[in-house]
PLY file of the C-alpha trace (Angstrom):
ply
format ascii 1.0
element vertex 335
property float x
property float y
property float z
element edge 334
property int vertex1
property int vertex2
end_header
10.56 -16.55 -11.89
7.35 -15.62 -13.63
5.84 -12.32 -12.57
3.13 -9.78 -13.26
3.49 -7.28 -16.10
1.87 -4.01 -17.02
0.29 -5.66 -20.04
-1.48 -8.15 -17.76
-3.71 -5.49 -16.15
-3.75 -2.50 -18.51
-7.07 -3.65 -19.98
-8.72 -3.90 -16.53
-9.11 -0.25 -15.40
-10.67 -0.90 -11.99
-7.98 -3.38 -11.00
-5.33 -1.07 -12.44
-6.61 1.82 -10.31
-6.62 -0.32 -7.17
-3.04 -1.42 -7.82
-1.50 1.94 -8.75
-3.86 4.75 -7.55
-3.92 6.02 -11.16
-6.23 5.39 -14.08
-4.65 3.96 -17.26
-4.88 7.38 -18.96
-3.17 9.12 -16.02
-0.53 6.42 -15.99
0.27 6.93 -19.67
0.78 10.65 -19.14
3.28 9.96 -16.36
5.38 7.41 -18.28
7.41 9.79 -20.56
8.69 12.16 -17.83
9.32 9.19 -15.54
11.41 7.37 -18.14
13.36 10.55 -18.91
14.13 11.01 -15.20
15.05 7.32 -14.88
17.50 7.46 -17.79
19.05 10.63 -16.38
19.47 8.93 -13.00
20.98 5.78 -14.51
23.44 7.90 -16.52
24.97 8.92 -13.19
24.38 5.91 -10.93
24.55 2.12 -11.09
21.91 -0.32 -9.86
23.90 -0.91 -6.68
23.82 2.81 -5.85
27.46 3.54 -6.71
28.51 6.29 -9.17
28.64 5.19 -12.81
32.15 5.45 -14.22
32.24 3.02 -17.14
29.66 1.70 -19.59
26.18 3.14 -20.07
23.07 1.56 -18.59
21.33 -0.94 -20.84
18.41 -3.27 -20.22
19.82 -6.79 -19.94
18.13 -9.79 -21.53
16.52 -11.22 -18.39
15.72 -7.86 -16.75
12.56 -8.24 -14.62
11.48 -4.67 -15.52
12.36 -4.37 -19.22
10.05 -1.50 -20.26
9.29 1.99 -18.88
5.71 0.90 -18.25
6.86 -2.09 -16.20
9.22 0.08 -14.11
6.58 2.68 -13.31
3.95 0.00 -12.69
6.33 -1.80 -10.30
6.94 1.35 -8.23
3.34 2.59 -8.13
2.16 -0.86 -7.10
4.65 -0.84 -4.24
3.59 2.65 -3.09
-0.10 1.80 -3.30
-0.12 -1.66 -1.70
3.11 -1.48 0.36
3.60 -5.22 0.39
6.66 -6.87 1.91
9.61 -6.55 -0.43
9.89 -10.32 -0.70
6.28 -10.40 -1.91
6.81 -7.41 -4.22
9.84 -9.09 -5.71
8.02 -12.39 -6.17
5.16 -10.61 -7.98
7.59 -9.10 -10.47
9.92 -12.07 -10.93
12.89 -11.07 -8.75
14.31 -11.66 -5.30
13.94 -9.42 -2.27
17.40 -7.85 -2.57
16.86 -6.93 -6.22
13.40 -5.54 -5.41
15.00 -3.34 -2.74
17.53 -2.06 -5.29
14.86 -1.19 -7.82
12.66 0.56 -5.25
15.44 2.89 -4.11
16.46 3.61 -7.70
12.94 4.36 -8.98
11.82 6.54 -6.05
14.11 9.49 -6.95
13.17 9.09 -10.62
9.46 9.40 -9.81
10.17 12.37 -7.53
12.02 14.13 -10.36
9.31 13.29 -12.92
6.51 14.72 -10.77
8.64 17.78 -10.06
9.21 18.39 -13.76
5.43 18.31 -14.29
4.98 20.98 -11.59
3.03 18.67 -9.27
5.57 18.43 -6.45
4.69 20.56 -3.39
7.05 23.39 -2.45
9.57 22.43 0.24
10.89 25.93 1.02
9.29 29.30 1.70
11.01 30.88 -1.31
9.63 28.17 -3.60
6.17 28.66 -2.08
6.38 32.44 -2.55
7.31 31.95 -6.20
4.38 29.60 -6.67
1.99 32.10 -5.08
3.44 35.06 -6.95
4.57 36.79 -3.75
7.58 39.12 -4.06
10.92 38.26 -2.47
10.69 41.34 -0.27
7.40 40.15 1.17
8.88 36.69 1.75
11.86 38.11 3.62
9.52 40.16 5.76
7.69 37.03 6.91
10.66 34.81 7.72
14.11 33.75 6.66
13.77 31.18 3.85
14.33 27.54 4.69
16.92 25.41 2.99
16.21 24.92 -0.70
14.50 21.74 -1.88
16.61 18.85 -3.28
17.90 19.34 -6.81
15.79 16.45 -8.12
12.60 18.41 -7.45
12.05 21.38 -9.76
9.35 23.96 -9.57
7.15 24.78 -12.59
8.83 27.23 -14.96
5.64 28.94 -16.03
4.74 32.32 -14.62
2.87 32.16 -11.33
-0.87 32.73 -11.50
-2.78 34.83 -8.96
-3.27 32.67 -5.90
-6.77 31.92 -4.61
-7.55 33.77 -1.38
-8.59 30.72 0.68
-6.07 28.27 2.14
-6.06 25.56 4.79
-3.33 23.74 6.67
-3.26 20.65 8.85
-0.82 18.14 10.31
-0.69 14.45 9.45
1.12 11.61 11.25
2.58 8.33 10.00
3.58 5.36 12.13
7.17 4.14 11.93
9.16 1.25 13.32
10.39 1.97 16.86
13.85 3.60 16.52
16.79 1.92 18.21
18.39 5.17 19.39
16.89 6.32 22.75
16.96 9.99 21.71
15.07 9.22 18.50
12.60 7.10 20.45
11.78 10.10 22.63
11.63 12.49 19.67
9.33 10.23 17.64
6.96 9.10 20.38
3.49 10.59 19.90
1.36 10.78 23.03
-1.70 11.26 20.83
-1.13 8.06 18.81
0.57 6.18 21.68
3.11 5.08 19.10
6.30 6.17 17.34
5.44 8.43 14.43
6.70 11.16 12.12
4.58 14.10 11.02
4.31 16.83 8.41
2.12 19.88 7.93
0.33 20.36 4.59
-0.85 23.66 3.10
-3.59 23.41 0.44
-5.33 25.99 -1.70
-8.95 26.40 -2.72
-8.50 23.83 -5.52
-7.24 21.31 -2.93
-3.77 21.21 -4.43
-0.98 20.71 -1.89
1.12 23.85 -2.20
3.59 23.23 0.61
4.87 20.22 2.52
6.87 20.89 5.68
9.98 19.01 6.71
9.41 15.67 8.41
9.49 15.92 12.22
9.26 13.43 15.04
5.79 12.68 16.38
6.56 14.50 19.63
6.70 17.87 17.82
3.41 19.77 17.99
1.71 20.88 14.77
1.87 24.54 15.81
5.62 24.38 16.38
6.08 23.07 12.85
3.86 25.82 11.45
5.68 28.47 13.51
8.95 27.36 11.90
7.47 27.78 8.40
5.34 30.97 8.34
3.76 30.77 4.89
4.16 33.89 2.70
0.46 34.06 1.83
-0.85 37.05 -0.14
-2.23 39.92 1.93
-5.96 39.59 2.53
-5.95 35.79 2.33
-7.92 33.53 4.65
-6.40 30.50 6.39
-8.57 27.68 7.74
-7.14 25.77 10.71
-8.27 23.70 13.68
-7.66 24.29 17.38
-4.37 22.40 17.16
-2.93 25.62 15.71
-4.37 27.85 18.44
-2.49 31.20 18.59
-0.87 30.68 15.16
-1.10 33.90 13.14
0.27 35.37 9.91
0.58 39.07 9.02
-2.29 40.42 6.91
-3.97 36.99 6.85
-7.39 36.29 8.38
-7.32 33.13 10.51
-10.56 31.11 10.42
-10.68 28.82 13.43
-13.46 27.37 15.62
-14.28 29.09 18.90
-12.84 27.24 21.85
-15.25 26.36 24.66
-14.44 28.40 27.80
-13.58 26.40 30.89
-16.70 25.66 32.93
-18.99 27.29 30.37
-20.89 26.35 27.23
-20.76 27.85 23.77
-23.72 29.87 22.61
-25.95 28.54 19.82
-24.49 31.09 17.41
-20.93 29.97 18.24
-21.86 26.30 17.80
-23.41 26.99 14.39
-20.37 29.03 13.34
-18.06 26.20 14.44
-20.09 23.69 12.42
-19.89 25.88 9.33
-16.10 26.24 9.69
-15.77 22.50 10.25
-17.61 21.75 7.01
-15.22 24.04 5.13
-12.04 22.79 6.80
-13.10 19.16 6.35
-11.88 19.26 2.75
-8.24 19.14 3.84
-9.05 15.85 5.59
-10.14 14.58 2.17
-6.73 15.64 0.87
-5.02 13.68 3.67
-7.13 10.64 2.76
-6.16 10.99 -0.91
-2.47 11.15 -0.02
-2.81 8.12 2.24
-4.54 6.01 -0.38
-0.91 5.00 -0.95
-0.43 2.59 1.92
3.27 3.35 2.23
2.25 6.54 4.10
-0.70 4.90 5.86
0.78 1.69 7.23
3.80 1.52 9.51
6.82 2.61 7.47
9.49 -0.11 7.38
12.13 1.62 5.23
15.30 2.73 6.99
17.35 4.50 4.32
18.27 8.09 5.18
15.64 10.68 4.15
13.32 8.02 2.70
10.53 8.92 5.15
10.46 12.44 3.77
10.86 11.26 0.17
7.86 8.91 0.12
5.60 11.56 1.68
6.64 14.11 -0.95
5.99 11.63 -3.75
2.54 10.69 -2.41
1.60 14.39 -2.09
2.81 14.99 -5.65
0.75 12.03 -6.89
-2.30 13.60 -5.25
-1.59 16.89 -7.06
-1.11 14.98 -10.31
-4.50 13.28 -9.96
-6.28 16.50 -8.94
-4.76 18.41 -11.86
-6.03 15.86 -14.37
-9.37 15.26 -12.62
-10.23 18.45 -10.66
-12.12 18.18 -7.39
-14.97 20.35 -6.19
-13.19 23.47 -4.86
-13.09 24.38 -1.18
-15.51 27.22 -0.43
0 1
1 2
2 3
3 4
4 5
5 6
6 7
7 8
8 9
9 10
10 11
11 12
12 13
13 14
14 15
15 16
16 17
17 18
18 19
19 20
20 21
21 22
22 23
23 24
24 25
25 26
26 27
27 28
28 29
29 30
30 31
31 32
32 33
33 34
34 35
35 36
36 37
37 38
38 39
39 40
40 41
41 42
42 43
43 44
44 45
45 46
46 47
47 48
48 49
49 50
50 51
51 52
52 53
53 54
54 55
55 56
56 57
57 58
58 59
59 60
60 61
61 62
62 63
63 64
64 65
65 66
66 67
67 68
68 69
69 70
70 71
71 72
72 73
73 74
74 75
75 76
76 77
77 78
78 79
79 80
80 81
81 82
82 83
83 84
84 85
85 86
86 87
87 88
88 89
89 90
90 91
91 92
92 93
93 94
94 95
95 96
96 97
97 98
98 99
99 100
100 101
101 102
102 103
103 104
104 105
105 106
106 107
107 108
108 109
109 110
110 111
111 112
112 113
113 114
114 115
115 116
116 117
117 118
118 119
119 120
120 121
121 122
122 123
123 124
124 125
125 126
126 127
127 128
128 129
129 130
130 131
131 132
132 133
133 134
134 135
135 136
136 137
137 138
138 139
139 140
140 141
141 142
142 143
143 144
144 145
145 146
146 147
147 148
148 149
149 150
150 151
151 152
152 153
153 154
154 155
155 156
156 157
157 158
158 159
159 160
160 161
161 162
162 163
163 164
164 165
165 166
166 167
167 168
168 169
169 170
170 171
171 172
172 173
173 174
174 175
175 176
176 177
177 178
178 179
179 180
180 181
181 182
182 183
183 184
184 185
185 186
186 187
187 188
188 189
189 190
190 191
191 192
192 193
193 194
194 195
195 196
196 197
197 198
198 199
199 200
200 201
201 202
202 203
203 204
204 205
205 206
206 207
207 208
208 209
209 210
210 211
211 212
212 213
213 214
214 215
215 216
216 217
217 218
218 219
219 220
220 221
221 222
222 223
223 224
224 225
225 226
226 227
227 228
228 229
229 230
230 231
231 232
232 233
233 234
234 235
235 236
236 237
237 238
238 239
239 240
240 241
241 242
242 243
243 244
244 245
245 246
246 247
247 248
248 249
249 250
250 251
251 252
252 253
253 254
254 255
255 256
256 257
257 258
258 259
259 260
260 261
261 262
262 263
263 264
264 265
265 266
266 267
267 268
268 269
269 270
270 271
271 272
272 273
273 274
274 275
275 276
276 277
277 278
278 279
279 280
280 281
281 282
282 283
283 284
284 285
285 286
286 287
287 288
288 289
289 290
290 291
291 292
292 293
293 294
294 295
295 296
296 297
297 298
298 299
299 300
300 301
301 302
302 303
303 304
304 305
305 306
306 307
307 308
308 309
309 310
310 311
311 312
312 313
313 314
314 315
315 316
316 317
317 318
318 319
319 320
320 321
321 322
322 323
323 324
324 325
325 326
326 327
327 328
328 329
329 330
330 331
331 332
332 333
333 334
């Protein structure tokens, strides 16, 4: 079967960006760490997902993804467009079952590559404290650390820089296929979306980098309950922007910036309305972050993958891709 190749579109930057969410220059910078992570993965596992016990991995003669560029291009195209696997396979000269194999092999490799670059968001409070330069004693005083992140994701080894004083957090939901288990149906049903969803809470800094990604919860779980379970170890004197969905959420020695809620049966004063508008304009930047993450349609459209932990994995990868893009092409900071 004839298929598309990286060389077919590398000279068309606009089309390349629409297919992968990266520019050709950004793509080239991601290829070496991705290939290193892929080779490390294939040294331990076979294409069918079983442990490797015999011969080393080698690219066979009729391999549909013969080069590192083709493998990364295949995966980024799938994340960005989220086509049916039969269509994805047809585009790259393979059947649906082989496309499914490659997708689940390349996802952990991309996760590890972005982690090695330092672009993966922290998945535990201890990792977040290290990233922010907060001492372990201060972290323990806030909350007991969560379980450590998977081994494939590594935090940057460089010394932590002083953290900016302004942060913002917000929840984001993703639609999923209706679970078959009645208990999961109840846990994942979102009254807000009138659909079955999963959700995460993101914490971003003033540079609009995603510092922390919470665990994936069912759509029934409220944003504040997720935030209560992960009290961020922010530096003393920091400011945290949030909306009214996090009403009553507080952190020690952190100033919470939140709109004033309208009293029942009363109206807000003009000063309160103007203050709310000003806060909304500042907090709106985290919505831009959510939009950037969801430019990958795998976290925007209804998720059809069923493998264990894949819902959490694809969200982490898409957040890391956002951080990768923002690091190479900085955004206007949040003020």
